[in-house]
C-alpha positions as CSV (number, residue, x, y, z in Angstrom):
1,M,0.0,0.0,0.0
2,G,1.0,3.6,-0.6
3,T,1.2,6.3,2.0
4,G,-1.1,9.4,1.6
5,D,-0.6,12.9,2.8
6,G,-2.6,12.1,5.9
7,G,-0.2,9.2,6.8
8,G,-1.1,5.6,7.4
9,Y,-1.5,2.9,4.8
10,L,-3.6,4.5,2.0
11,C,-4.3,3.2,-1.4
12,R,-6.3,5.0,-4.1
13,M,-7.1,3.1,-7.3
14,Q,-9.7,3.0,-9.9
15,D,-11.1,-0.3,-8.6
16,N,-12.7,0.2,-5.2
17,D,-12.9,-3.5,-4.5
18,L,-9.2,-3.8,-5.0
19,V,-8.6,-0.9,-2.6
20,M,-10.7,-2.4,0.1
21,D,-9.1,-5.8,-0.5
22,Y,-5.6,-4.4,0.2
23,W,-6.9,-2.5,3.2
24,A,-8.7,-5.6,4.7
25,K,-5.6,-7.8,4.2
26,E,-3.4,-5.3,6.1
27,L,-5.9,-5.1,8.9
28,D,-6.1,-8.9,9.0
29,R,-2.3,-9.1,9.3
30,L,-2.3,-6.6,12.2
31,G,-5.1,-8.4,13.9
32,A,-3.3,-11.7,13.6
33,L,-0.2,-10.2,15.2
34,G,-2.2,-8.4,17.9
35,T,-0.8,-5.1,16.8
36,P,-2.8,-2.1,18.1
37,C,-3.9,0.2,15.3
38,F,-6.4,2.9,14.3
39,F,-8.2,3.0,11.0
40,L,-10.6,5.0,8.9
41,V,-12.8,4.0,6.0
42,D,-14.7,6.6,3.9
43,F,-18.3,6.1,2.8
44,E,-17.4,5.3,-0.8
45,Q,-14.6,3.0,0.3
46,K,-12.1,4.7,-2.0
47,G,-9.5,5.9,0.6
48,P,-9.3,3.5,3.6
49,R,-6.4,4.1,5.9
50,I,-4.6,2.3,8.8
51,W,-2.1,3.6,11.3
52,T,-0.2,1.7,13.9
53,L,0.0,3.6,17.2
54,D,3.7,4.4,16.7
55,D,3.1,6.1,13.4
56,P,4.1,9.8,13.7
57,Q,1.2,10.8,11.6
58,L,-1.4,8.9,13.7
59,P,-4.5,11.1,13.9
60,E,-5.6,12.3,17.3
61,F,-8.5,10.2,18.5
62,H,-10.3,9.5,21.7
63,F,-12.4,6.3,22.1
64,P,-13.5,4.7,25.3
65,G,-10.4,3.0,26.7
66,S,-8.0,4.4,24.1
67,P,-4.6,5.7,25.3
68,A,-4.7,9.4,26.3
69,K,-2.7,11.9,24.2
70,P,-1.5,15.2,25.5
71,S,-3.6,18.1,24.3
72,E,-1.8,20.7,22.2
73,A,-4.9,22.9,21.7
74,D,-6.4,25.5,23.9
75,N,-9.4,23.6,25.2
76,R,-10.8,26.7,26.9
77,I,-11.9,28.1,23.5
78,R,-15.7,27.7,23.2
79,P,-16.3,26.6,19.6
80,R,-19.1,28.5,17.9
81,L,-20.5,28.1,14.4
82,Y,-22.7,30.0,12.1
83,A,-24.5,27.7,9.7
84,E,-26.0,28.3,6.2
85,P,-28.4,25.4,5.7
86,P,-29.6,24.5,2.2
87,S,-32.6,26.3,0.8
88,M,-35.9,24.6,1.1
89,E,-35.9,24.2,-2.7
90,E,-32.5,22.4,-2.6
91,F,-33.7,20.1,0.2
92,R,-37.1,19.5,-1.5
93,R,-35.4,18.4,-4.7
94,A,-33.3,15.8,-3.0
95,F,-36.2,14.7,-0.8
96,D,-38.4,14.2,-3.8
97,V,-35.7,12.0,-5.5
98,V,-35.6,9.8,-2.3
99,Q,-39.4,9.7,-2.1
100,T,-39.7,8.6,-5.8
101,G,-37.4,5.7,-5.0
102,L,-39.3,4.8,-1.8
103,K,-42.7,4.8,-3.5
104,R,-41.3,2.8,-6.4
105,G,-40.2,0.1,-3.9
106,D,-36.5,0.5,-4.5
107,S,-35.9,1.2,-0.8
108,F,-37.7,1.0,2.5
109,L,-35.4,3.6,4.2
110,T,-32.9,6.0,2.7
111,N,-30.5,8.2,4.6
112,L,-30.4,11.7,3.1
113,T,-27.5,14.0,3.9
114,F,-26.2,17.5,3.1
115,P,-22.9,19.3,3.5
116,I,-23.9,22.6,5.3
117,P,-21.5,25.5,4.9
118,I,-20.4,26.9,8.3
119,Q,-18.2,29.6,9.7
120,L,-16.1,28.8,12.8
121,N,-14.5,31.0,15.4
122,C,-11.7,28.5,15.8
123,G,-9.8,25.7,14.1
124,L,-10.7,22.0,13.8
125,A,-8.2,21.1,16.6
126,D,-10.0,23.4,19.0
127,V,-13.4,21.8,18.1
128,Y,-11.9,18.3,18.6
129,H,-10.6,19.2,22.1
130,A,-13.7,21.0,23.2
131,A,-16.4,18.6,21.9
132,Q,-18.0,16.2,24.3
133,A,-18.7,12.8,22.5
134,K,-18.2,9.1,23.0
135,Y,-15.9,9.1,19.9
136,R,-13.7,12.0,18.8
137,I,-11.3,12.0,15.8
138,Y,-9.1,14.8,14.4
139,L,-7.4,14.3,11.1
140,P,-5.4,17.6,10.6
141,E,-6.5,19.8,7.7
142,E,-9.2,17.3,6.7
143,F,-11.9,16.8,9.4
144,T,-12.9,16.5,13.0
145,C,-15.6,14.2,14.1
146,F,-17.5,14.0,17.4
147,S,-19.7,10.9,17.0
148,P,-22.1,9.4,19.6
149,E,-22.8,6.3,17.5
150,T,-21.1,2.9,17.8
151,F,-20.8,0.9,14.6
152,V,-19.6,-2.4,16.0
153,T,-17.6,-3.6,19.0
154,V,-15.9,-6.9,19.4
155,S,-14.9,-8.3,22.8
156,A,-11.8,-10.4,23.5
157,E,-14.0,-13.5,23.4
158,G,-15.4,-12.5,19.9
159,T,-18.8,-11.1,20.8
160,I,-19.7,-8.6,18.1
161,E,-22.3,-5.9,18.9
162,S,-23.9,-3.1,16.9
163,R,-25.9,-0.1,18.4
164,P,-27.6,1.8,15.6
165,M,-29.1,5.2,16.5
166,K,-32.3,6.2,14.8
167,G,-34.8,8.9,15.8
168,T,-33.8,12.3,17.3
169,A,-35.8,14.5,19.6
170,L,-35.3,17.3,22.1
171,D,-34.5,16.1,25.6
172,N,-37.9,16.8,27.3
173,E,-40.8,14.6,28.2
174,K,-43.1,15.6,25.4
175,D,-40.6,15.2,22.6
176,R,-39.4,11.9,24.0
177,N,-43.0,10.6,24.0
178,D,-43.6,11.9,20.5
179,L,-40.5,10.2,19.3
180,L,-41.5,6.9,20.9
181,K,-45.0,7.0,19.4
182,S,-44.1,8.3,15.9
183,E,-45.1,5.7,13.3
184,K,-42.4,7.0,10.9
185,E,-39.7,6.6,13.6
186,I,-41.0,3.2,14.7
187,A,-40.8,2.0,11.1
188,E,-37.4,3.5,10.5
189,H,-35.9,2.0,13.6
190,A,-37.3,-1.4,12.9
191,T,-36.0,-1.4,9.4
192,I,-32.4,-0.5,10.5
193,V,-32.4,-3.1,13.3
194,D,-33.5,-5.8,10.8
195,L,-30.9,-4.7,8.3
196,I,-28.1,-4.8,10.9
197,R,-29.3,-8.2,12.2
198,N,-29.0,-9.5,8.7
199,D,-25.5,-7.9,8.2
200,L,-24.2,-9.4,11.4
201,S,-25.5,-12.8,10.4
202,M,-23.1,-12.7,7.4
203,V,-20.1,-12.8,9.8
204,A,-21.4,-14.1,13.2
205,S,-23.6,-16.8,14.7
206,R,-26.4,-16.6,17.3
207,V,-27.3,-13.1,16.3
208,R,-30.1,-11.5,18.4
209,V,-31.5,-8.2,19.6
210,T,-30.7,-7.6,23.3
211,D,-32.1,-4.1,23.8
212,Y,-34.6,-2.3,21.6
213,R,-35.3,1.4,21.3
214,Y,-33.7,2.8,24.4
215,F,-32.8,6.5,24.8
216,H,-29.3,7.8,24.3
217,K,-28.6,11.4,25.4
218,I,-26.6,13.8,23.2
219,S,-25.4,17.1,24.7
220,T,-25.1,20.1,22.4
221,S,-23.9,23.6,22.7
222,R,-27.5,25.0,22.9
223,R,-29.8,22.2,24.1
224,G,-29.9,18.6,24.8
225,L,-30.9,16.0,22.2
226,V,-31.8,12.3,22.6
227,Q,-31.7,9.5,20.1
228,T,-33.2,6.0,20.3
229,S,-30.9,3.1,19.9
230,S,-30.9,-0.6,19.9
231,N,-28.3,-3.3,20.6
232,I,-27.8,-6.3,18.3
233,S,-25.1,-9.0,19.1
234,G,-23.6,-12.2,17.8
235,Q,-20.6,-14.5,18.1
236,L,-17.6,-14.4,15.8
237,P,-15.4,-17.4,15.1
238,V,-12.5,-18.2,17.5
239,N,-9.9,-16.8,15.0
240,W,-11.8,-13.5,14.5
241,R,-8.6,-11.4,14.9
242,T,-7.0,-13.0,11.8
243,K,-10.1,-11.9,9.8
244,L,-10.5,-8.5,11.4
245,G,-10.3,-6.4,8.2
246,S,-12.3,-9.0,6.1
247,T,-15.1,-9.0,8.7
248,I,-15.4,-5.2,8.8
249,A,-15.3,-4.9,5.0
250,K,-18.3,-7.2,4.7
251,L,-20.4,-4.9,6.9
252,L,-19.8,-1.7,5.0
253,P,-21.3,0.8,4.4
254,A,-23.0,1.1,7.8
255,G,-26.7,0.4,7.5
256,S,-27.7,3.2,9.9
257,I,-26.4,5.9,7.5
258,S,-27.2,4.3,4.2
259,G,-30.6,2.4,4.3
260,A,-32.3,-0.7,3.2
261,P,-31.8,-2.6,1.0
262,K,-28.3,-1.3,0.6
263,P,-27.5,-1.6,-3.1
264,A,-30.6,0.0,-4.4
265,T,-30.6,2.6,-1.6
266,L,-27.0,3.6,-2.4
267,N,-28.1,4.3,-6.0
268,I,-30.9,6.6,-4.7
269,I,-28.4,8.4,-2.4
270,R,-26.1,9.1,-5.4
271,R,-28.9,10.6,-7.4
272,A,-30.2,12.7,-4.5
273,E,-27.0,14.0,-3.1
274,L,-25.0,14.5,-6.3
275,Q,-21.7,14.4,-4.6
276,E,-19.5,12.0,-2.6
277,R,-19.7,12.0,1.2
278,G,-16.0,11.2,1.8
279,Y,-15.2,10.2,5.3
280,Y,-18.6,11.5,6.5
281,C,-20.8,8.4,7.2
282,G,-17.7,6.2,6.9
283,I,-16.3,4.5,10.0
284,G,-13.4,4.9,12.4
285,G,-11.9,2.1,14.5
286,Y,-9.5,1.3,17.3
287,F,-8.0,-2.2,17.8
288,D,-6.1,-2.5,21.0
289,G,-4.6,-5.8,20.2
290,R,-7.4,-7.8,21.9
291,T,-10.7,-6.0,21.4
292,L,-12.2,-3.7,18.7
293,D,-14.3,-0.5,19.0
294,T,-15.6,1.3,15.9
295,C,-17.8,4.3,15.3
296,V,-19.9,5.8,12.5
297,L,-18.4,9.1,11.4
298,I,-21.4,11.3,11.9
299,R,-21.4,14.8,13.5
300,L,-18.4,15.7,11.3
301,I,-16.9,19.0,10.3
302,E,-14.7,18.9,7.2
303,K,-12.2,21.4,5.9
304,R,-11.9,21.7,2.1
305,E,-8.9,22.7,0.1
306,D,-10.1,26.3,-0.2
307,G,-10.2,26.7,3.6
308,T,-14.0,26.5,3.9
309,F,-15.8,24.4,6.5
310,F,-18.8,22.2,6.1
311,F,-20.9,20.5,8.8
312,R,-22.3,17.2,7.5
313,S,-25.9,16.5,8.6
314,G,-28.7,14.2,7.6
315,G,-31.4,11.7,8.6
316,G,-33.4,8.7,7.6
317,I,-36.3,9.1,5.1
318,T,-39.2,6.7,4.8
319,A,-42.4,6.9,2.7
320,R,-44.1,8.4,5.8
321,S,-41.6,11.2,6.1
322,R,-42.7,14.9,5.7
323,W,-40.1,17.1,4.1
324,E,-40.7,19.9,6.6
325,D,-40.0,17.6,9.5
326,E,-36.8,16.2,7.9
327,F,-35.6,19.7,7.0
328,N,-36.0,20.9,10.6
329,E,-34.2,17.8,11.9
330,L,-31.4,18.4,9.5
331,K,-30.9,21.9,10.9
332,A,-31.3,20.8,14.5
333,K,-28.3,18.5,14.2
334,V,-25.9,21.2,13.2
335,R,-24.4,21.7,16.7
336,I,-21.1,21.2,18.4
337,P,-21.7,19.2,21.6
338,V,-19.8,20.9,24.5
339,A,-20.3,20.8,28.2
340,E,-21.4,24.2,29.3
341,E,-19.7,23.9,32.7
342,V,-16.3,23.6,30.8
343,F,-16.8,27.1,29.6
344,P,-18.2,29.2,32.5
345,D,-19.5,32.6,31.6
346,N,-17.0,35.4,32.3
């Protein structure tokens, strides 16, 4: 594999399948050796990367249980952003493309996303160090991600688990109840859980749903949000570490940010969004030599070559969806999650 500007093993070729094959074999090798590493896979699977933890270009990342790294940023800066959401006409055009596919029966659920231009009062490193999230990643001059969503985890004994998050509401009693009772949200969540159960069944045995539609709290810089999540688990073979990359590759792209069924839904996404997502909606992963933890790259701010910033946001669309509701949800997610007590008022 070649080495890209962002470090790590990176290969860019015309044939995406060949790119992922090289990446998977390298991760299989590191898994078999028990070598700790960190990796990223973009949504289109064109530029997967792997870094060992001694790589000088290893991105900054913070996962549960990952080794701490000294902060080089001023984490007293309170990140602020000004967003320029798409016009209602732009959103409606993409929404209608998705609805046409849904009504034709090509898809039961399609995740529709937009890159939203933003202005920041600080750099990506400052956002990374200030954000409060289960998973944080900073790839210099490319993006920072503060994701609440687990993709899959694998225990030392080979238990694989996925925790898709679907359905967002304000953190108050009324909105929580509305979310739980929404027919659209109920259908969307059930579809994703079924999709991921089928995905895990390709690589694991004894796949089952252990928790269904529980609340997960997400803090933001303005107000609290909650999402509903479920837990699906199964058992990998005894030699799962020797097939670490091959196993992950079979599960991509993540069902929670694509839709069902995957192949036809991905075609709808391409027609609706008219541009690649890049690392947004891809995955990040940390292998500590014994266990694996991965996240879905949502809540992501990217920096483009011209120096502009974009906050990636989106949501699941079903045949029951109303474009006004989805448009409002899209805008509501454009927030940097920071703990207010970290930045007391002067």
